[in-house]
N, CA, C and O of each residue as an XYZ file, in Angstrom:
632
protein
N     -28.096    -41.464    210.272
C     -28.856    -41.987    209.176
C     -30.355    -41.799    209.461
O     -30.813    -42.020    210.582
N     -31.100    -41.395    208.446
C     -32.530    -41.139    208.581
C     -33.325    -42.433    208.581
O     -32.957    -43.416    207.939
N     -34.410    -42.404    209.310
C     -35.315    -43.547    209.349
C     -36.299    -43.449    208.181
O     -36.745    -42.358    207.825
N     -36.627    -44.578    207.599
C     -37.598    -44.615    206.508
C     -38.996    -44.754    207.084
O     -39.229    -45.535    208.006
N     -39.924    -43.981    206.525
C     -41.318    -44.015    206.959
C     -42.224    -44.355    205.783
O     -41.889    -44.098    204.627
N     -43.370    -44.935    206.097
C     -44.407    -45.238    205.106
C     -45.612    -44.352    205.413
O     -46.001    -44.187    206.570
N     -46.188    -43.790    204.367
C     -47.327    -42.879    204.518
C     -48.437    -43.264    203.553
O     -48.186    -43.836    202.493
N     -49.667    -42.943    203.935
C     -50.800    -42.954    203.020
C     -51.163    -41.498    202.763
O     -51.385    -40.726    203.696
N     -51.219    -41.133    201.483
C     -51.522    -39.764    201.086
C     -52.768    -39.778    200.209
O     -52.836    -40.513    199.225
N     -53.748    -38.963    200.572
C     -54.961    -38.827    199.776
C     -54.745    -37.739    198.732
O     -54.164    -36.691    199.013
N     -55.229    -38.010    197.515
C     -55.135    -37.068    196.400
C     -56.555    -36.761    195.943
O     -57.361    -37.670    195.744
N     -56.858    -35.472    195.778
C     -58.168    -35.082    195.278
C     -58.050    -33.921    194.315
O     -57.173    -33.069    194.453
N     -58.938    -33.895    193.342
C     -58.994    -32.790    192.380
C     -60.427    -32.648    191.885
O     -61.118    -33.640    191.650
N     -60.872    -31.379    191.727
C     -62.179    -31.166    191.110
C     -62.176    -29.973    190.147
O     -63.223    -29.418    189.813
N     -60.975    -29.600    189.713
C     -60.842    -28.519    188.738
C     -59.883    -28.970    187.644
O     -58.839    -29.562    187.918
N     -60.247    -28.687    186.428
C     -59.388    -28.995    185.281
C     -58.103    -28.173    185.367
O     -58.140    -26.978    185.662
N     -56.977    -28.817    185.107
C     -55.684    -28.130    185.036
C     -55.424    -27.804    183.572
O     -55.592    -28.668    182.711
N     -55.014    -26.563    183.271
C     -54.872    -26.174    181.855
C     -53.873    -27.009    181.059
O     -54.028    -27.148    179.846
N     -52.863    -27.563    181.701
C     -51.865    -28.362    180.978
C     -52.063    -29.863    181.146
O     -51.687    -30.637    180.265
N     -52.644    -30.281    182.257
C     -52.759    -31.708    182.573
C     -54.097    -32.291    182.117
O     -54.145    -33.409    181.605
N     -55.180    -31.537    182.300
C     -56.484    -32.009    181.883
C     -57.485    -32.089    183.022
O     -57.394    -31.346    183.999
N     -58.443    -33.002    182.884
C     -59.542    -33.120    183.844
C     -59.048    -33.648    185.203
O     -57.905    -34.091    185.321
N     -59.918    -33.597    186.228
C     -59.488    -34.027    187.569
C     -58.885    -35.433    187.632
O     -57.931    -35.647    188.381
N     -59.409    -36.393    186.872
C     -58.812    -37.737    186.882
C     -57.382    -37.690    186.338
O     -56.498    -38.375    186.852
N     -57.161    -36.890    185.310
C     -55.810    -36.738    184.757
C     -54.894    -36.063    185.776
O     -53.714    -36.400    185.870
N     -55.433    -35.113    186.538
C     -54.641    -34.447    187.582
C     -54.200    -35.467    188.633
O     -53.051    -35.446    189.074
N     -55.105    -36.355    189.032
C     -54.751    -37.384    190.027
C     -53.639    -38.278    189.481
O     -52.658    -38.539    190.177
N     -53.783    -38.750    188.240
C     -52.741    -39.606    187.647
C     -51.409    -38.854    187.544
O     -50.357    -39.417    187.849
N     -51.447    -37.611    187.124
C     -50.242    -36.791    187.001
C     -49.579    -36.604    188.369
O     -48.354    -36.646    188.480
N     -50.388    -36.398    189.401
C     -49.863    -36.162    190.748
C     -49.126    -37.383    191.279
O     -48.119    -37.243    191.973
N     -49.610    -38.569    190.965
C     -48.911    -39.782    191.393
C     -47.482    -39.772    190.855
O     -46.540    -40.088    191.582
N     -47.323    -39.412    189.598
C     -45.980    -39.314    189.005
C     -45.190    -38.174    189.644
O     -43.987    -38.309    189.870
N     -45.850    -37.059    189.936
C     -45.166    -35.910    190.536
C     -44.629    -36.237    191.930
O     -43.567    -35.749    192.316
N     -45.355    -37.055    192.680
C     -44.876    -37.452    194.007
C     -43.571    -38.233    193.890
O     -42.645    -38.041    194.678
N     -43.512    -39.105    192.907
C     -42.285    -39.874    192.691
C     -41.150    -38.958    192.238
O     -40.012    -39.095    192.688
N     -41.470    -38.028    191.348
C     -40.464    -37.066    190.880
C     -39.935    -36.206    192.024
O     -38.801    -35.731    191.972
N     -40.758    -36.004    193.064
C     -40.358    -35.188    194.215
C     -39.500    -35.969    195.208
O     -39.082    -35.421    196.228
N     -39.235    -37.247    194.916
C     -38.343    -38.027    195.765
C     -39.026    -39.008    196.689
O     -38.360    -39.636    197.512
N     -40.336    -39.160    196.581
C     -41.034    -40.154    197.386
C     -41.017    -41.469    196.624
O     -41.246    -41.497    195.415
N     -40.747    -42.549    197.327
C     -40.729    -43.861    196.686
C     -42.156    -44.400    196.650
O     -42.757    -44.652    197.694
N     -42.682    -44.571    195.471
C     -44.048    -45.022    195.260
C     -44.158    -46.511    195.542
O     -43.376    -47.300    195.011
N     -45.128    -46.911    196.378
C     -45.357    -48.320    196.677
C     -46.656    -48.856    196.096
O     -46.690    -49.983    195.603
N     -47.726    -48.069    196.144
C     -49.018    -48.540    195.621
C     -49.957    -47.364    195.439
O     -49.813    -46.328    196.089
N     -50.928    -47.540    194.539
C     -51.982    -46.541    194.336
C     -53.320    -47.250    194.262
O     -53.429    -48.334    193.688
N     -54.322    -46.642    194.836
C     -55.682    -47.166    194.744
C     -56.252    -46.832    193.370
O     -55.643    -46.107    192.583
N     -57.408    -47.366    193.111
C     -58.127    -46.922    191.919
C     -58.617    -45.496    192.176
O     -58.703    -45.052    193.320
N     -58.932    -44.796    191.099
C     -59.471    -43.444    191.214
C     -60.984    -43.557    191.359
O     -61.643    -44.253    190.586
N     -61.527    -42.866    192.358
C     -62.967    -42.876    192.588
C     -63.508    -41.463    192.436
O     -62.806    -40.484    192.689
N     -64.751    -41.371    192.023
C     -65.426    -40.079    191.931
C     -66.241    -39.876    193.199
O     -66.796    -40.826    193.751
N     -66.309    -38.623    193.658
C     -67.078    -38.343    194.864
C     -67.758    -36.988    194.757
O     -67.332    -36.101    194.018
N     -68.815    -36.869    195.515
C     -69.508    -35.593    195.588
C     -68.708    -34.664    196.472
O     -68.017    -35.121    197.383
N     -68.785    -33.369    196.222
C     -68.006    -32.423    197.009
C     -68.512    -32.297    198.440
O     -69.694    -32.500    198.718
N     -67.591    -31.957    199.344
C     -67.915    -31.615    200.722
C     -67.901    -30.094    200.771
O     -66.962    -29.478    200.267
N     -68.906    -29.476    201.355
C     -68.928    -28.026    201.463
C     -69.546    -27.352    200.252
O     -70.350    -27.959    199.544
N     -69.175    -26.094    200.009
C     -69.867    -25.283    199.012
C     -69.538    -25.587    197.548
O     -70.293    -25.178    196.666
N     -68.467    -26.273    197.266
C     -68.116    -26.546    195.883
C     -69.184    -27.423    195.233
O     -69.759    -28.293    195.888
N     -69.448    -27.198    193.960
C     -70.458    -27.995    193.261
C     -69.849    -28.994    192.302
O     -70.571    -29.788    191.699
N     -68.559    -28.972    192.152
C     -67.892    -29.851    191.198
C     -67.539    -31.183    191.856
O     -67.080    -31.218    192.998
N     -67.755    -32.271    191.130
C     -67.397    -33.608    191.624
C     -65.877    -33.736    191.690
O     -65.153    -33.093    190.930
N     -65.415    -34.562    192.593
C     -63.984    -34.807    192.784
C     -63.571    -36.137    192.181
O     -64.368    -37.070    192.081
N     -62.328    -36.201    191.787
C     -61.635    -37.461    191.518
C     -60.694    -37.654    192.699
O     -59.974    -36.727    193.070
N     -60.689    -38.847    193.297
C     -59.888    -39.117    194.493
C     -59.137    -40.427    194.368
O     -59.593    -41.357    193.701
N     -57.986    -40.495    195.010
C     -57.207    -41.727    195.117
C     -56.348    -41.623    196.370
O     -56.215    -40.553    196.964
N     -55.777    -42.738    196.751
C     -54.834    -42.781    197.872
C     -53.594    -43.514    197.389
O     -53.692    -44.521    196.687
N     -52.421    -43.001    197.769
C     -51.165    -43.669    197.436
C     -50.425    -44.011    198.718
O     -50.570    -43.347    199.745
N     -49.627    -45.068    198.626
C     -48.732    -45.456    199.720
C     -47.322    -45.172    199.241
O     -46.904    -45.654    198.189
N     -46.586    -44.378    200.025
C     -45.225    -44.012    199.657
C     -44.277    -44.285    200.808
O     -44.680    -44.448    201.960
N     -42.995    -44.329    200.451
C     -41.923    -44.516    201.436
C     -40.973    -43.338    201.282
O     -40.658    -42.931    200.164
N     -40.517    -42.791    202.403
C     -39.600    -41.653    202.378
C     -38.887    -41.546    203.721
O     -39.329    -42.122    204.715
N     -37.794    -40.811    203.743
C     -37.132    -40.554    205.019
C     -37.576    -39.215    205.616
O     -37.040    -38.782    206.636
N     -38.549    -38.563    204.987
C     -39.056    -37.291    205.503
C     -39.937    -37.511    206.727
O     -40.753    -38.432    206.771
N     -39.755    -36.654    207.708
C     -40.634    -36.637    208.874
C     -41.940    -35.945    208.469
O     -41.971    -35.262    207.446
N     -43.013    -36.103    209.244
C     -44.323    -35.579    208.841
C     -44.348    -34.099    208.448
O     -44.938    -33.754    207.424
N     -43.735    -33.233    209.221
C     -43.784    -31.794    208.908
C     -43.079    -31.486    207.588
O     -43.551    -30.661    206.806
N     -41.965    -32.141    207.343
C     -41.260    -31.914    206.069
C     -42.048    -32.471    204.901
O     -42.070    -31.866    203.830
N     -42.698    -33.619    205.086
C     -43.541    -34.158    204.022
C     -44.718    -33.214    203.758
O     -45.065    -32.971    202.602
N     -45.330    -32.685    204.810
C     -46.429    -31.741    204.643
C     -45.992    -30.547    203.798
O     -46.712    -30.143    202.886
N     -44.835    -29.982    204.085
C     -44.330    -28.838    203.295
C     -44.114    -29.229    201.837
O     -44.441    -28.459    200.934
N     -43.566    -30.420    201.602
C     -43.370    -30.889    200.230
C     -44.713    -31.015    199.506
O     -44.837    -30.592    198.356
N     -45.711    -31.588    200.167
C     -47.026    -31.739    199.555
C     -47.663    -30.379    199.271
O     -48.303    -30.197    198.235
N     -47.492    -29.434    200.179
C     -48.025    -28.092    199.948
C     -47.320    -27.405    198.779
O     -47.948    -26.661    198.026
N     -46.026    -27.649    198.626
C     -45.296    -27.104    197.464
C     -45.832    -27.702    196.160
O     -45.983    -26.991    195.167
N     -46.119    -28.999    196.161
C     -46.678    -29.651    194.966
C     -48.059    -29.072    194.664
O     -48.374    -28.796    193.506
N     -48.883    -28.885    195.691
C     -50.198    -28.273    195.487
C     -50.064    -26.875    194.875
O     -50.772    -26.531    193.929
N     -49.155    -26.085    195.422
C     -48.949    -24.718    194.914
C     -48.496    -24.721    193.462
O     -48.965    -23.916    192.658
N     -47.579    -25.633    193.127
C     -47.086    -25.686    191.753
C     -48.183    -26.114    190.777
O     -48.092    -25.837    189.580
N     -49.226    -26.793    191.289
C     -50.360    -27.188    190.453
C     -51.401    -26.076    190.354
O     -52.374    -26.194    189.608
N     -51.194    -24.994    191.112
C     -52.113    -23.866    191.041
C     -53.037    -23.709    192.229
O     -53.945    -22.879    192.192
N     -52.832    -24.478    193.275
C     -53.692    -24.347    194.452
C     -53.344    -23.076    195.211
O     -52.173    -22.757    195.417
N     -54.377    -22.361    195.619
C     -54.223    -21.162    196.431
C     -54.847    -21.459    197.782
O     -56.009    -21.857    197.857
N     -54.077    -21.265    198.861
C     -54.562    -21.575    200.211
C     -55.049    -20.305    200.905
O     -54.345    -19.716    201.726
N     -56.243    -19.908    200.563
C     -56.856    -18.798    201.283
C     -58.357    -18.848    201.028
O     -58.832    -19.500    200.098
N     -59.072    -18.151    201.870
C     -60.512    -18.108    201.669
C     -61.217    -19.301    202.263
O     -60.780    -19.880    203.258
N     -62.305    -19.650    201.639
C     -63.220    -20.657    202.128
C     -62.635    -22.070    202.067
O     -62.105    -22.476    201.033
N     -62.729    -22.823    203.175
C     -62.305    -24.223    203.107
C     -63.252    -25.015    202.219
O     -64.393    -24.607    202.003
N     -62.789    -26.124    201.715
C     -63.568    -27.060    200.905
C     -64.025    -26.466    199.574
O     -64.981    -26.953    198.969
N     -63.351    -25.429    199.125
C     -63.763    -24.887    197.829
C     -63.124    -25.688    196.709
O     -62.282    -26.552    196.953
N     -63.529    -25.397    195.481
C     -62.978    -26.095    194.326
C     -61.463    -25.907    194.292
O     -60.948    -24.839    194.623
N     -60.755    -26.971    193.884
C     -59.291    -26.876    193.825
C     -58.734    -27.840    192.796
O     -59.267    -28.924    192.558
N     -57.652    -27.403    192.207
C     -56.974    -28.245    191.222
C     -56.405    -29.470    191.906
O     -56.478    -30.575    191.369
N     -55.832    -29.281    193.101
C     -55.167    -30.392    193.778
C     -55.249    -30.238    195.284
O     -55.027    -29.157    195.830
N     -55.572    -31.336    195.943
C     -55.593    -31.397    197.400
C     -54.839    -32.653    197.806
O     -55.183    -33.753    197.375
N     -53.818    -32.495    198.629
C     -53.016    -33.615    199.128
C     -53.081    -33.621    200.647
O     -52.812    -32.604    201.287
N     -53.434    -34.758    201.222
C     -53.519    -34.891    202.672
C     -52.789    -36.132    203.137
O     -52.911    -37.198    202.532
N     -52.024    -35.995    204.219
C     -51.419    -37.155    204.872
C     -52.521    -37.793    205.711
O     -53.096    -37.148    206.588
N     -52.807    -39.051    205.437
C     -53.889    -39.747    206.137
C     -53.349    -40.540    207.329
O     -53.834    -40.391    208.450
N     -52.359    -41.370    207.085
C     -51.733    -42.196    208.122
C     -50.249    -42.311    207.830
O     -49.801    -42.051    206.713
N     -49.505    -42.697    208.826
C     -48.095    -43.054    208.636
C     -47.756    -44.155    209.617
O     -48.538    -44.463    210.517
N     -46.590    -44.744    209.441
C     -46.202    -45.869    210.293
C     -45.730    -45.451    211.679
O     -45.348    -46.302    212.482
N     -45.750    -44.160    211.969
C     -45.309    -43.662    213.273
C     -46.427    -43.501    214.280
O     -46.192    -42.998    215.379
N     -47.649    -43.918    213.933
C     -48.771    -43.803    214.864
C     -49.398    -42.421    214.827
O     -49.393    -41.753    213.793
N     -49.937    -41.999    215.959
C     -50.579    -40.688    216.039
C     -49.502    -39.604    216.071
O     -48.430    -39.793    216.645
N     -49.805    -38.468    215.444
C     -48.883    -37.329    215.380
C     -49.714    -36.063    215.414
O     -50.749    -35.973    214.754
N     -49.260    -35.083    216.183
C     -49.999    -33.831    216.255
C     -49.040    -32.658    216.396
O     -48.091    -32.696    217.180
N     -49.311    -31.618    215.620
C     -48.596    -30.354    215.704
C     -49.604    -29.266    215.359
O     -50.730    -29.581    214.974
N     -49.234    -28.003    215.486
C     -50.194    -26.951    215.108
C     -50.634    -27.018    213.642
O     -51.731    -26.568    213.312
N     -49.800    -27.569    212.765
C     -50.104    -27.588    211.340
C     -50.583    -28.938    210.805
O     -51.054    -29.018    209.670
N     -50.471    -29.980    211.594
C     -50.720    -31.317    211.059
C     -51.225    -32.258    212.136
O     -50.729    -32.261    213.262
N     -52.216    -33.053    211.774
C     -52.695    -34.101    212.665
C     -52.778    -35.399    211.874
O     -53.429    -35.464    210.831
N     -52.107    -36.434    212.384
C     -52.153    -37.772    211.799
C     -52.614    -38.727    212.898
O     -52.037    -38.720    213.986
N     -53.645    -39.553    212.645
C     -54.356    -39.692    211.402
C     -55.156    -38.433    211.075
O     -55.503    -37.645    211.955
N     -55.436    -38.269    209.781
C     -56.264    -37.141    209.357
C     -57.567    -37.228    210.136
O     -58.186    -38.291    210.166
N     -58.003    -36.141    210.767
C     -59.146    -36.219    211.678
C     -60.467    -36.657    211.035
O     -61.356    -37.125    211.747
N     -60.622    -36.521    209.728
C     -61.896    -36.853    209.090
C     -61.848    -38.087    208.197
O     -62.846    -38.417    207.556
N     -60.713    -38.771    208.142
C     -60.599    -39.857    207.161
C     -61.597    -40.983    207.393
O     -62.039    -41.612    206.431
N     -61.965    -41.256    208.645
C     -62.900    -42.346    208.941
C     -64.309    -42.055    208.421
O     -65.097    -42.977    208.211
N     -64.624    -40.784    208.216
C     -65.960    -40.353    207.769
C     -66.045    -40.190    206.256
O     -67.135    -39.978    205.725
N     -64.949    -40.282    205.570
C     -64.911    -39.991    204.143
C     -64.668    -41.263    203.343
O     -63.540    -41.745    203.243
N     -65.739    -41.794    202.779
C     -65.630    -43.029    201.999
C     -64.643    -42.880    200.843
O     -63.966    -43.843    200.481
N     -64.555    -41.676    200.258
C     -63.657    -41.454    199.127
C     -62.188    -41.494    199.527
O     -61.311    -41.509    198.663
N     -61.913    -41.511    200.821
C     -60.548    -41.715    201.332
C     -60.425    -43.109    201.940
O     -59.473    -43.834    201.652
N     -61.369    -43.477    202.763
C     -61.294    -44.731    203.512
C     -61.269    -45.958    202.600
O     -60.433    -46.842    202.789
N     -62.150    -46.028    201.634
C     -62.200    -47.215    200.769
C     -60.957    -47.334    199.878
O     -60.406    -48.429    199.773
N     -60.489    -46.251    199.229
C     -59.234    -46.372    198.476
C     -58.040    -46.740    199.381
O     -57.169    -47.513    198.980
N     -58.008    -46.185    200.592
C     -56.920    -46.520    201.521
C     -56.951    -48.003    201.876
O     -55.908    -48.653    201.946
N     -58.153    -48.533    202.101
C     -58.290    -49.950    202.437
C     -57.895    -50.847    201.266
O     -57.477    -51.985    201.482
N     -58.018    -50.359    200.038
C     -57.589    -51.133    198.860
C     -56.096    -51.424    198.901
O     -55.665    -52.533    198.583
N     -55.304    -50.419    199.295
C     -53.843    -50.549    199.192
C     -53.143    -50.818    200.514
O     -51.958    -51.149    200.528
N     -53.856    -50.681    201.625
C     -53.246    -50.935    202.935
C     -54.285    -51.506    203.893
O     -54.515    -50.928    204.955
N     -54.920    -52.625    203.546
C     -56.026    -53.147    204.355
C     -55.645    -53.491    205.794
O     -56.483    -53.415    206.693
N     -54.401    -53.864    206.013
C     -53.969    -54.252    207.351
C     -53.436    -53.110    208.203
O     -53.148    -53.310    209.383
N     -53.298    -51.908    207.629
C     -52.833    -50.769    208.429
C     -53.869    -50.467    209.501
O     -55.073    -50.552    209.261
N     -53.387    -50.116    210.681
C     -54.284    -49.829    211.803
C     -54.390    -48.330    212.049
O     -53.413    -47.585    211.979
N     -55.605    -47.930    212.338
C     -55.858    -46.568    212.795
C     -55.356    -46.504    214.238
O     -55.854    -47.249    215.082
N     -54.381    -45.635    214.551
C     -53.846    -45.611    215.911
C     -54.840    -45.102    216.956
O     -54.610    -45.272    218.153
N     -55.920    -44.493    216.533
C     -56.922    -43.993    217.474
C     -57.913    -45.083    217.853
O     -58.196    -45.278    219.035
N     -58.448    -45.802    216.855
C     -59.469    -46.826    217.132
C     -58.882    -48.221    217.299
O     -59.506    -49.090    217.909
N     -57.671    -48.440    216.753
C     -57.057    -49.764    216.785
C     -57.571    -50.686    215.682
O     -57.086    -51.809    215.539
N     -58.541    -50.226    214.908
C     -59.096    -51.048    213.826
C     -58.242    -50.939    212.569
O     -57.580    -49.929    212.332
N     -58.274    -52.009    211.765
C     -57.577    -51.959    210.480
C     -58.413    -51.139    209.498
O     -59.601    -50.899    209.715
N     -57.764    -50.716    208.415
C     -58.499    -49.986    207.390
C     -59.595    -50.862    206.793
O     -60.678    -50.368    206.478
N     -59.329    -52.140    206.636
C     -60.349    -53.064    206.129
C     -61.567    -53.066    207.064
O     -62.705    -53.012    206.599
N     -61.330    -53.127    208.368
C     -62.435    -53.126    209.335
C     -63.202    -51.815    209.294
O     -64.432    -51.812    209.318
N     -62.479    -50.700    209.233
C     -63.146    -49.397    209.180
C     -63.991    -49.261    207.910
O     -65.118    -48.767    207.960
N     -63.451    -49.693    206.791
C     -64.191    -49.600    205.526
C     -65.425    -50.483    205.539
O     -66.460    -50.105    204.990
N     -65.335    -51.653    206.156
C     -66.473    -52.574    206.210
C     -67.602    -52.008    207.055
O     -68.757    -52.394    206.878
N     -67.293    -51.119    207.950
C     -68.297    -50.525    208.838
C     -69.066    -49.389    208.171
O     -70.069    -48.926    208.712
N     -68.610    -48.933    207.000
C     -69.252    -47.782    206.327
C     -70.191    -48.225    205.249
O     -70.810    -47.392    204.589
């Protein structure tokens, strides 16, 4: 029998989707798509707007969701990449460029995790208010396995 895991997943969009609409609509649509993909939805943060990181000039819409699944991190990563691809994301070229959809695993209940393709906690989440504050909204007591601080504590420090 598979073990159930809880994850925090960051959602970002800064490009209009031809069928879904503006980036905020893409974020809302993606929350439903995660559930349709078999992840059990537990909570979603509010959607926040943020300035782009890197060369993109378009503002982002961002949110964080808490989900439950029996997928291990690598399998969840592949599922999230499939969802990104189906939304029109192309993974090549310059990092941080404009994209219809960006999904990142931020934390999970299994502590620190590292592989060639994935690092949990996400290495930059503590520096990104557009991830940290929404995450603290829906999981304030979750602890960063690297610092030992709760998300509420980390957010209060920014």
